[in-house]
C-alpha positions in Angstrom: -14.9 17.0 -19.6 -13.7 14.7 -22.4 -13.6 11.6 -20.6 -14.0 10.5 -17.3 -12.7 10.7 -14.1 -12.1 7.9 -12.1 -10.9 8.1 -8.3 -10.0 5.4 -5.5 -11.0 7.4 -2.5 -9.6 4.3 0.0 -8.9 1.2 -1.4 -8.5 -2.0 1.7 -9.6 -3.8 4.7 -9.3 0.6 5.8 -12.1 1.7 3.8 -13.2 1.3 0.0 -14.7 3.7 -2.0 -14.5 5.2 -5.3 -15.7 7.9 -8.1 -16.7 7.7 -11.3 -17.9 10.7 -13.1 -18.2 12.7 -16.4 -18.3 16.1 -15.2 -22.2 16.1 -14.8 -23.1 12.6 -13.0 -21.1 11.8 -10.3 -21.3 7.8 -9.1 -20.2 6.4 -6.1 -19.6 2.8 -5.6 -19.2 1.9 -1.9 -18.8 3.9 1.6 -16.2 3.0 3.5 -14.3 6.4 2.8 -15.4 9.1 5.3 -17.7 12.5 4.1 -15.4 15.2 4.5 -12.9 12.5 2.0 -16.2 12.5 -0.7 -16.6 15.7 -0.4 -12.6 17.4 -0.8 -12.0 15.0 -3.6 -15.5 15.9 -6.2 -15.1 19.5 -5.2 -11.8 19.8 -6.2 -11.8 18.5 -9.6 -15.1 20.3 -10.0 -17.0 17.2 -10.2 -20.8 17.4 -8.3 -21.9 15.8 -5.8 -22.5 12.0 -6.4 -26.1 11.1 -7.7 -26.1 7.2 -7.0 -24.5 5.7 -4.5 -23.8 1.5 -5.3 -23.1 -1.4 -2.7 -21.2 -4.6 -3.9 -21.9 -5.8 0.1 -22.6 -5.3 3.2 -19.2 -5.5 5.0 -17.8 -2.8 7.6 -14.7 -2.0 5.3 -17.6 -0.6 2.5 -20.3 0.8 4.6 -19.0 2.4 7.1 -19.6 5.6 6.3 -23.0 5.1 5.0 -25.3 7.0 7.0 -22.4 10.4 6.6 -22.5 10.6 3.0 -26.2 9.7 2.6 -26.9 12.5 4.8 -24.5 15.0 3.3 -25.2 14.3 -0.6 -28.8 12.7 -0.4 -28.0 9.8 -3.7 -30.1 6.8 -4.7 -29.0 4.1 -2.8 -28.6 0.4 -5.2 -28.4 -2.6 -4.0 -29.1 -6.3 -4.0 -31.7 -7.7 -1.9 -29.6 -9.9 0.0 -27.4 -6.4 0.7 -30.2 -4.9 1.5 -31.3 -7.7 3.8 -27.6 -8.1 6.1 -27.5 -4.2 6.0 -30.6 -3.8 8.0 -31.2 -1.2 10.1 -27.8 0.2 9.7 -29.9 1.1 5.8 -33.5 2.2 6.9 -31.7 4.8 9.3 -30.2 6.5 6.4 -33.5 8.4 5.1 -33.1 8.0 1.5 -34.9 5.7 -1.6 -32.7 2.6 -1.6 -33.5 0.2 -5.2 -33.0 -2.7 -5.0 -31.3 -4.4 -8.3 -31.0 -7.9 -9.5 -26.9 -9.2 -10.8 -27.3 -9.2 -14.6 -30.0 -6.2 -14.4 -28.5 -2.7 -16.0 -29.1 0.6 -14.6 -29.4 3.8 -16.0 -28.0 7.4 -14.5 -27.4 10.1 -16.4 -24.9 9.1 -19.2 -23.9 6.0 -17.5 -24.8 3.1 -17.8 -24.0 0.5 -14.2 -24.4 -3.3 -14.0 -23.3 -5.9 -12.0 -22.4 -9.7 -12.1 -22.4 -12.2 -8.4 -18.9 -12.6 -7.3 -17.6 -15.6 -5.0 -17.3 -13.9 -1.6 -18.8 -14.2 2.4 -21.6 -12.2 2.3 -24.6 -12.3 1.3 -25.6 -11.5 -1.6 -22.4 -9.4 -3.1 -21.8 -8.6 -6.4 -19.0 -6.6 -8.9 -20.1 -3.5 -10.8 -19.4 -2.3 -14.4 -19.5 1.2 -15.6 -20.7 2.1 -19.0 -20.9 5.9 -20.7 -22.5 6.5 -23.5 -19.3 7.9 -24.9 -17.8 4.3 -25.4 -15.8 4.8 -21.7 -15.5 2.4 -18.9 -14.6 1.0 -16.0 -15.1 -2.2 -13.5 -14.1 -3.4 -9.9 -13.5 -6.6 -9.4 -12.4 -6.8 -5.1 -13.6 -8.6 -2.7 -14.0 -11.9 -4.5 -11.8 -15.7 -3.6 -12.2 -16.8 -7.2 -13.0 -15.5 -10.4 -14.6 -17.3 -13.4 -15.3 -17.3 -17.0 -18.7 -14.9 -16.0 -16.0 -12.8 -14.1 -13.7 -12.1 -17.4 -16.6 -11.4 -19.2 -18.3 -9.3 -17.6 -15.7 -6.9 -17.5 -14.1 -7.5 -21.4 -13.2 -4.3 -23.1 -13.7 -2.4 -20.2 -11.3 0.6 -20.5 -9.6 0.4 -16.6 -10.4 -2.5 -14.1 -10.1 -2.1 -10.2 -8.7 -6.0 -9.7 -8.2 -7.2 -6.0 -4.7 -8.4 -5.2 -5.0 -8.8 -1.7 -2.1 -11.1 -0.1 1.1 -13.0 -1.1 0.1 -16.4 -0.2 3.6 -17.1 1.7 3.2 -13.5 3.4 -0.4 -14.8 4.0 1.0 -18.5 5.6 3.7 -16.8 7.8 1.8 -13.7 9.3 0.5 -13.6 13.1 -3.3 -13.8 11.8 -5.0 -16.8 13.3 -5.6 -20.5 10.7 -8.9 -19.8 10.7 -8.5 -16.0 9.1 -6.2 -17.5 6.8 -8.2 -20.2 5.5 -11.3 -17.6 5.1 -8.5 -15.1 2.8 -7.4 -17.3 1.1 -10.8 -19.8 0.4 -13.0 -19.9 -2.6 -15.1 -17.2 -0.4 -12.2 -14.8 0.4 -9.7 -12.5 -1.6 -7.9 -13.0 -4.7 -3.7 -13.2 -4.4 -1.9 -11.6 -6.2 -1.0 -14.8 -8.4 -4.9 -14.8 -8.8 -5.1 -11.5 -10.2 -2.3 -11.6 -12.6 -4.1 -14.3 -14.1 -7.3 -12.1 -14.2 -5.7 -9.3 -15.5 -3.5 -11.4 -18.3 -7.3 -12.1 -19.4 -8.4 -8.5 -19.3 -5.2 -7.1 -20.8 -5.9 -9.4 -23.9 -9.9 -8.0 -24.3 -8.7 -5.0 -24.4 -8.3 -3.1 -21.6 -5.8 -0.3 -21.2 -5.2 0.2 -17.4 -5.3 -2.6 -14.1 -5.6 -0.8 -11.2 -4.1 -3.4 -8.4 -6.8 -2.6 -5.5 -8.1 -3.9 -2.2 -3.6 -5.0 -0.7 -3.8 -5.7 2.8 -1.1 -3.8 5.2 0.1 -7.4 6.5 0.2 -9.7 3.9 1.7 -8.3 0.9 2.9 -4.8 -0.7 2.0 -2.5 -3.0 6.2 -3.3 -5.1 5.2 -7.3 -4.5 1.2 -7.3 -6.0 3.1 -4.9 -9.0 5.9 -6.9 -9.5 3.7 -10.3 -9.5 1.4 -9.0 -11.8 3.5 -7.6 -13.4 5.8 -10.6 -13.9 3.0 -12.9 -15.0 1.5 -10.2 -17.9 4.5 -8.1 -19.5 1.7 -5.4 -19.7 3.5 -1.9 -18.3 0.0 0.1 -18.1 -0.7 -1.3 -14.2 -1.5 1.0 -10.7 -1.9 0.5 -7.4 -4.9 2.0 -5.7 -4.0 3.4 -2.0 -5.8 1.8 1.2 -5.4 5.6 3.3 -5.1 8.0 -0.2 -6.9 8.8 -2.8 -5.5 8.2 -6.3 -7.2 9.9 -9.4 -7.1 8.2 -12.8 -8.5 9.6 -16.1 -10.4 7.0 -18.7 
């Protein structure tokens, strides 16, 4: 394999999990997709099983398959101390090596360097991840955050592929059947990014050299893939934008 493969296994409240591999080393970001989906897609692409699992935060849609994934593949687990503490027994029971990481540090896995940055979300110590390869290719996952600043933009600057959350359309959220407390949570600075916030962030990334923006964590009730795409395209005038699917894997090559 001359480049990298990025697989969005699932992206949304039903589950979140992403694969990055160079054909020699496979990294898994989050454990929200079933073990069978991880196994089937890596095998189909001829990729080795995940050697490392990086967890963004403790929420169920990012960790619900943690135990079967770890028991089957036995990857080394990396997470912030806050996330490790929040997962508690769920993490203790899997019987795999767990390595605490501080945001801003870099972890080497094969020919990859994985770095992290703190994000604004209602979790214990959530982070976004960036994966850089010695061959010059890179990807970043910016999801589950209610706001972003210059630090997030600088962190993902120049990454070839960036998955950016486009969780909700403000009007659909306002008119939804969700209770008011949940609407406020989603739209808060510790909630999720709207299509318009995603467009602003995507524009900054594109200006920094990002070649492909993948819209992720698209709400099933307060958004649609077409609405997210059209909103971002209207504000960026950039053709290389795709969507991650809530239930089905999507494969991208870098």
